[in-house]
Phi, psi and omega in degrees: 000151180257195181296162186295339180295340180270359188282344177053049183302314179298322181290324177296320177294322180293321177297317179298317178299317180298319180295318180294323177294315179297325176294318179296329178276000178066031174266346178237147176222129179057231181262006186275119180122171179197152185221145177211160174221145184249138170231105183056245183256023178238146181228123172268122189219148182297147179279151177292141176084358181278143175282110194291325180291349179239019190296142174246159178304330180293342179264017175246127183259152176246129178231167171267181185288355172262000179087007180279139182297132178246318180207151181107167183240002184245149178292140179289166180309153178292344178267025180304317181300323179296311180299311182295325178296319178297317180296316182293316187279322188247356176059031184278178184252342182201151181226136177234125176239124181232165169249045183303139190302310184289319178298317180294320179300314181293330179295344180279339190232344184253154169266340173197152173266110184291163180280088182264350178216143187296338179293340176294343177296337176295339178260358181108000180102229178305135179258118182283155174253115179290135178303151183294141169208157182300140182302146175075009183258156174301328180297319178294314180303314182293322178299316181289321179301320178295319180292336181275356181305119180072013184228159174256002182208153173210149169267154182240114188309129177055034187213296184170222185212158176219140175228158174215162183194169177296331180234159178295319179302316181290323178297321176294316178301320177299318180297318179293319178297317180298317180296319177299314181296322177296320178295318178300314180299315182298316180296319180294320182295332176294326184275334182171204179268116182298138175284142182249138176284121179283177185298323180297313181293324177297317179296321178298320178296315180300315180296320179293321180295319179294315183296325185259001184052049186300139176097002177234155179279152181224129178291150176290131177304144183308320182298321180286326181293327180293334182283345184292000000 
């Protein structure tokens, strides 16, 4: 272990908090799944074998971008190569991998989750399904990295889902959004063939979101407030 400044204590606590939230949202079960956050060349990541819904900061390990232990006493998750690969290739700030029920279910039957709702554009649109490979292997990591090209989320065939974002909070939000979208798709598919938003409609949504600064709160202009 190195000096205490490399221990990322606030980030280890944040990872534990994120895992407990994901557990409360039922996106994690038992020891299945893993979460990490990056600060420069250090990564705080969940330990292998830890019960994620009950995770404590002490069960979060710190490694460098080569996977070498920096702080902590527990071995990192078996999906360490996947997390480090996402950081190296996409320069992102946090990674969330879950075995969320709806996402995992769709990974069993789809080659991609089509853009059936405009909120999926927050993840890049269509969500690809990475071909199956054994957990914890370089083959799985490379498969998922390819599926994430130009995207913030991917499904993992017969396995689960992964999201990433500049911040841990946003990566968790992406995981929740993906699970919601998978549920919407599944419910629609029971009723019929879900309609897909084509590229023109997707572009219209993007333009409208930019024009309206969609997703942020806006104060009422003083003139309108006086009329109340």
